[in-house]
C-alpha positions as CSV (number, residue, x, y, z in Angstrom):
1,M,-0.1,-0.3,-0.1
2,P,1.7,3.0,-1.1
3,L,1.8,6.0,1.1
4,I,3.0,9.5,0.9
5,D,5.5,9.2,3.6
6,T,5.8,6.4,6.4
7,N,4.5,6.6,10.0
8,D,7.6,7.7,11.4
9,H,6.9,11.8,10.8
10,A,3.2,11.7,11.6
11,V,2.9,12.1,15.4
12,A,-0.3,11.1,17.7
13,G,-1.7,14.4,18.9
14,L,-1.6,16.4,15.9
15,I,-5.1,18.4,15.2
16,H,-6.5,18.3,11.8
17,Y,-10.2,19.7,12.1
18,P,-11.3,22.2,13.4
19,G,-7.7,23.8,13.9
20,P,-5.6,25.0,16.6
21,R,-8.1,27.7,18.2
22,Q,-10.5,24.6,19.0
23,V,-8.1,23.4,22.0
24,V,-9.3,23.2,25.4
25,S,-7.6,23.4,28.9
26,L,-9.1,21.0,30.9
27,L,-8.6,20.5,34.8
28,K,-6.7,17.1,35.3
29,V,-5.9,15.0,37.7
30,T,-2.3,16.7,39.1
31,T,-0.4,13.1,39.5
32,D,-1.6,11.6,35.9
33,V,1.5,12.2,32.9
34,I,-0.6,12.7,29.7
35,P,1.6,12.0,26.5
36,K,0.6,14.5,23.8
37,G,-1.9,12.3,21.3
38,A,-3.2,10.0,24.7
39,Q,-7.1,9.5,24.9
40,S,-8.0,10.9,28.3
41,F,-11.4,10.5,30.4
42,N,-13.4,13.0,33.1
43,D,-13.1,10.9,35.9
44,T,-16.7,12.0,37.1
45,A,-16.5,8.9,39.5
46,D,-13.8,10.2,41.5
47,T,-11.8,13.8,40.9
48,N,-14.4,14.9,38.3
49,K,-10.6,16.4,36.2
50,W,-9.2,14.5,33.4
51,K,-6.7,11.4,33.5
52,V,-5.3,9.3,30.7
53,C,-7.5,6.1,29.9
54,G,-6.0,3.4,31.6
55,T,-6.4,-0.3,30.7
56,A,-9.7,-1.2,32.6
57,G,-11.6,-1.1,29.5
58,A,-14.2,0.6,32.0
59,E,-13.3,4.6,31.2
60,K,-16.5,6.1,29.5
61,G,-16.7,9.4,28.0
62,P,-16.6,12.3,26.9
63,Y,-13.1,11.8,25.7
64,A,-10.6,14.4,24.7
65,V,-7.2,14.1,23.0
66,A,-4.0,15.7,24.8
67,T,-2.0,18.3,21.9
68,K,0.4,18.7,24.3
69,A,1.9,16.7,26.6
70,A,0.9,17.4,30.7
71,A,3.0,16.4,33.2
72,N,2.8,15.2,36.9
73,G,2.1,18.3,39.0
74,D,0.5,20.0,36.2
75,T,-3.5,21.2,36.7
76,R,-4.3,21.2,33.3
77,V,-4.3,19.3,29.8
78,E,-4.6,21.0,26.4
79,A,-7.0,18.9,24.6
80,V,-9.3,18.8,21.3
81,V,-12.8,17.1,22.0
82,S,-15.8,15.9,20.5
83,G,-16.1,17.3,16.6
84,A,-12.2,17.2,16.0
85,I,-10.6,15.2,13.5
86,V,-6.9,14.0,15.3
87,T,-4.2,11.9,15.5
88,V,-3.8,9.4,18.1
89,T,-2.5,5.5,18.1
90,A,-3.4,2.4,16.8
91,D,-3.0,-0.7,19.4
92,G,-3.8,-3.4,17.3
93,T,-5.7,-3.8,14.0
94,I,-8.8,-1.6,14.0
95,P,-11.1,-1.7,10.6
96,Q,-11.1,0.8,8.1
97,G,-14.2,2.8,9.1
98,G,-15.1,1.4,12.5
99,F,-15.0,2.6,15.7
100,V,-12.8,3.0,18.5
101,K,-12.3,2.8,22.1
102,P,-9.7,2.9,24.7
103,S,-7.3,0.1,24.9
104,T,-6.9,-2.3,27.3
105,T,-3.3,-3.1,26.9
106,T,-1.7,0.2,26.1
107,A,-3.0,3.6,28.0
108,G,-3.7,6.4,26.1
109,Q,-3.8,4.7,22.8
110,V,-6.9,3.0,21.1
111,I,-8.6,-0.2,20.1
112,A,-11.5,-1.3,17.7
113,W,-14.6,-1.2,19.4
114,S,-17.4,-3.9,18.6
115,A,-21.0,-3.8,19.4
116,P,-21.9,-6.0,22.4
117,A,-22.5,-9.6,22.0
118,G,-26.2,-10.3,20.4
119,S,-26.7,-6.7,19.4
120,V,-26.3,-7.3,15.4
121,V,-28.0,-10.4,15.6
122,T,-31.0,-9.1,17.6
123,N,-30.7,-5.6,16.3
124,A,-30.6,-4.4,20.0
125,V,-28.2,-2.8,21.9
126,S,-27.7,-5.3,25.1
127,S,-25.4,-3.0,27.2
128,F,-25.8,1.1,26.4
129,A,-23.0,1.1,28.7
130,D,-20.8,-0.3,25.8
131,L,-21.6,2.9,23.9
132,F,-20.1,4.9,25.8
133,L,-16.8,3.0,25.5
134,R,-16.7,4.7,22.1
135,V,-14.2,7.6,21.4
136,G,-14.1,8.0,17.8
137,V,-14.6,7.1,14.3
138,Y,-11.5,5.6,12.6
139,L,-10.8,7.7,9.6
140,K,-7.6,6.9,7.9
141,Q,-3.9,6.5,8.4
142,A,-1.8,9.7,9.0
143,N,0.0,9.8,6.1
144,S,-2.7,8.5,3.7
145,V,-4.0,10.7,0.6
146,P,-7.7,9.7,0.3
147,M,-8.2,12.1,-2.7
148,G,-6.7,14.2,-5.5
149,D,-3.4,13.4,-7.1
150,G,-1.5,10.5,-5.4
151,V,-4.3,8.8,-4.1
152,T,-3.9,6.2,-1.8
153,A,-6.7,3.7,-0.3
154,V,-7.6,3.7,3.2
155,T,-7.1,0.3,4.8
156,D,-7.2,-1.3,8.0
157,A,-5.1,0.2,10.5
158,A,-2.5,-1.8,12.1
159,D,-0.6,-1.9,15.5
160,G,1.4,1.4,16.1
161,D,0.0,3.0,13.2
162,I,-0.3,6.9,13.8
163,I,-4.3,7.2,12.4
164,E,-7.0,10.1,12.1
165,I,-10.2,9.8,13.9
166,L,-12.8,12.0,14.2
167,I,-13.8,12.5,17.8
168,L,-17.6,11.4,18.8
């Protein structure tokens, strides 16, 4: 699959839409380290502050993606929220156009979201909680060109790929 460049030059946390003026400053858990490009969630059950998504697989949205790293001791993190298109790191195979959720193995990365068991067969959602685990929609690899000169086909993301998502 030809790419304009390799993923070595794309980094997580780059904003593609709506632009840097849409970056918000969110209160964060001061002991939490949030790398650029990591997903974070509002921990309403504990501190009501933002922290990096862990690997429990239970951190529900709303979600944000850090556009600048926030260190231990920082009280705020700069991030984009719902409606933004931003780059993140895939932690495994993600089907083209599929929903993503927080990774259950690498904190701050995303994996493919799948519908709860039985929901496709019965056309009913068996667990509403699963719906709140969707961070966004996988659009394309960060360096692919979906239209115009040098078009590259959008394919499934692989582990470690830098990808663009639309945050829900």
